[in-house]
Each structure stands twice: as C-alpha cells, then as structure tokens.
N, C-alpha and C positions, 0 to 999 in steps of 0.2 A: 557249323560246328567247328569247334577247336579240337586240334589233336596235338599229342606230343609224340615224337619219334625218338626213339633210343637206338644209337648207332655206334660203330667204331671204324676205325680206319688206321691203316699204316700210311704214314703221311710222306714217304720219300718222294713220291711222284707228284706231289702237290704244292703249290704256292699257299699253304695255310688253308684255313676254314674259309675266310670270308672272300666273296666275290671280288674279283678285280678285273679290270679291263686287259685283254690280250694274255691272261693267265689262266691255267687250269687250276681250280680250287675244289675242295670238297663240297663246298655249298653249291657251287654252280653245276657239278655232276649229279648230285642228289635232286636238286630243283628240276634239272632237265628229265631225270628219270620219273619223278612224281608227276610233273607235267604231262609227260607222254602217257603214262598209265591212267591218270585221271582225265585226261583230255581237256585240261584247263590249266591256266598259268597258276603255279604254286610257288609262294615265297616263304622260305624258311627263316625264322628268328632263332638263332642258336643261343645256347647258355653261355657261351663265350667264344673266343676265337683262339686258335693256336697259330703259330707263325710257320713259315715254310719248313717242310721236313719234319715237324713234330707229329707225333702220333697219339691217337685217342682209343683207349679201350672202352670208355663209356663217355658219351655226349649226347645231349638232349637238344631238340629244336621244337618249335610249335609252328603249326600252320593253320589256316582256315580254308575250309571247303565245304561241299554240300555233304550230307550223311553217307558214309561209307559202309556198305552193308556187311562185308566180311573183311575185318582187318587182317586175319591170319592169311587169306588168300593174297592181299596187297602186299604183305611182308614177303610172302614167297615169290610174288611176282617181281618185286623190287629186286630181291637178291639175285635172281635170275638175269636181270637186265644189268645191274651194277657191275663194275669191274670187281676182280678179286680182291683188291685191297680196300675195299669199302663194303660193310655189312650192316644190315638192319636187323636188330634184335626184336624190338616190339614197337607197336603204335598204340597209343593209349587214347580213349576219348577223354576229355577234360572240361572243366567248365569254361565259359567264355572269357573270363579275365585271368585264366591261368597263364603265367608268362615264364617261358624257359629260362630267361636270364635273371629277371627280378624275383622270381619265387625261389630261386637257388639259395640255399643257406650255407653251403661250403663246397669247395673244390680241393680234390686231391691230386697231386701230381707225384710221379716217380721220375727219379734220374738214374740210369744204369751205366755204371762203370765196370770195366774188366781190366785186369793187370797181367793177363797172358792172352797171346794170340788165340782168338777163337773164330774160325771162318763161319760159324752159325751166327754170330753175333755182329759181324763186320757192319752192318747197316743198321744195327739195332742198339749199339751201346759205344760209349767212348773208351778208347784205350788209353790209359795212363801207365807207363811203364816204371815210374820211379816209386819207390816205397811211400805209403802214406801212413800218417798217425791218425787212424781212425777215431781214437778216443779223444784226441785233441779237436778232431772235426766235429764230434758230438757235443763237446763242450761248447763250441762256438755256435752250433746250431741250436742249443738250448737258449742261448742269449736271444735269439730271434724271437722266442716267445715272450720275452720281457719288452720288447719294443712296439711302436705303434706307426712311425713314419718310416717308409721304405724307399724314399725318393732316390737314395744313392744307387738302388738296384733297377731303377726304372729306365727305360729307353728314353732318350731325349726327345723333346718337341712332341710330346703326347697331349692330347686334349683332356686329360682327367682333371677333376675339380679337386680330388684329394688324393694323397699318397698314403693314407692311413689303411692299414690291412691288420686284420686280427689272426695272427698266425696261432694256430691251436696245437699243432704238432710239428715236429722236425727231427728227423732221426736218420743216422746211417745204420744199415744192417748188411751183413754178408748173406746172401743166399745162393749157397753153392760157391760157385767161382765169380759171382757177380756181386758188386758192391752197389747196393740200392739206397738212394737217398729218397724218403718219403716225407712230403710236406703238405699240411692241410691248413687252408685259411678260408675266411669268409669270401675273399676276393683276392686276385693277383694283378699286378701291374705288368704292362708289357714288357717281356724280357726279364721279368724278375727272377724267375726260377733258375734260368741259366746263368744269370749274373750272381745270384746266391751261391750256386754250385761252385762257379769259378772262384768266388771268394773263399769259400770253405776249402776248395782244393789247395789254394795257395798257402793256407794255414796247414793243411795236412802235409804238404811239401816242405814246410820250414820256411817259405819264402815271406810270410806275414806272421808276426806274433799273435797269438791268441787275443791278448789284451787289445790289440788294435781295432778289433771288431766294433767295439763301442765307439771310437773315433770315426771309423769309415761310416757308420749309420748316422751319427750325429752331425756329420759334414754335409749330408744330404747332396753330395757331389758323385756322379757316376764315375768320374776319372779315378776315384779313390778305391772304388771297389774292384774286384778281380775281373778279367776277361770273360766274357760269356763263353760257356762251353757249347760244343756242337748241338744242333737241333736233334740229330738222329738218337741221342740217348734219352730224350724226354718224352714222356708218356703222361696224358691227362687220364687219370684212371677212375675218377668217381666224381660224379656231381650230385650233391644231396638236395632233398627237397622234403618239405614237411610230408609225413606218411599220408595225411588225409588227402593230399593232391590226387594220389592214385587210387587209394582205398575207396573213396567216395565216387569218383567219376571214372575209374579205369575198367568198370565191368561192361 
C-alpha cells in the first residue's frame, strides 16, 4: 500500500529535508521513526526539499509498506517518538501511483521580517532595522507574476532541466509587527525564495531601483540579483494537490 504523510517542522536543528551523509536531516529522523515503529525499512519521498534551517508548516511525503491497521494510532506513536521540533498531522491511504512530488500542483512559502527587536522571533524571523518602502516592494513582487524564467534567483550548479516557474501570487503584508512575504508557484528553484526576498529588500531599502527588476530577471545572472536572506525566516506553508487525491483514497 502507498501512504501520504502530512507533517511539519521547525528547521533550525536540521541540515534541511533531504538525507545527507554525516548530517541530521528531517527525512532521516522521520524515516528512522517510521522504520522503528513499522519494523521494516521505510523510504520517504518528499513533495520537495528545504535547505538547512528552513521551516515547514506543511509538507507531504509518500511511502510504501504493508497495510497499516490503525493510522491514528501510528500518528500518535510517531509523535511520541519524534523530537519536539517535528510533528506528524495525518497519514492518508492513497492509490499506488500517487506521488508526493509530481502530483503537487502548487507550493506556498512565507518569509518573515521584523523591524524591531523581538526575543520571541529571534530564531524565526529576519531582523531589518532600516526603513522599508513596502509599497515599492509590492510593485516589484507583482512583476514576478509576469515573468517565466527565474534563473537569476537560482542557486548555481543545480541539475534542473528548466528555470521556468509559474508564479501565481507574490505579496508583502504586515501581520502585527511582522512583515510577511507570501509567494505561490507551481514549483520553486533551489534558493529561489530567499534570493527573491533579498532582491525585493534591496528595492525596499532604496539600494536598487524598481525598474531594474526587469533587467535582473532578463539577465539570468545570479550575481545581478540580491543577496539571499537568512534561512531562519523562511517557511514552506502549503503544498497543494488535486482534491480527489485525498477525497477518493483518504478514507
């Protein structure tokens, strides 16, 4: 049987999602817990990967195993075994060809900024002390939705076949004293969101003219875009799937 797992994590203690030699990752911790409870080797295939220090409020992965009699009990036992910074919300039975990565239709990220010292967000948001022109940052964000090739925001030496992404929304909003950038697309390149935020920040700080965003994107040159912001402010908040994926097989 194939199953989907829905989970979340605070990524500060981990070297990202994907397994790496000699590093603690979310994937390795989850796989160890599953393998121990199910008494067999479990391999998880994630909907995507997050870099070291990045957080996820919602992520999915799939795995194959024999029939699990009580999914709710397994969720409870997993959460009792997992560290406090990783939590499992649900496990769903799905059809045999359901794929956590390839069936996903969209991903949404948030980036959190604060402009005054906040001890409760020290490890969860990026601090920027200088005034920001948020209106200008939103004008630049809107331009992203008119573009297709985002190579200038991609980490160098990646193995992707295309740099095309369909950015469906991108907006900055104040939520109390936290400035949140929310962006949704069908896919994201490695380091893309942090590089986008860094570029928009330079526009908001007056270091880069708004009109330059077109030239930066057209250049396909990573060195033309802004410096990547710290990982601690980045959250994967939603992975979207066709409703039928869970409606038909999730019972």
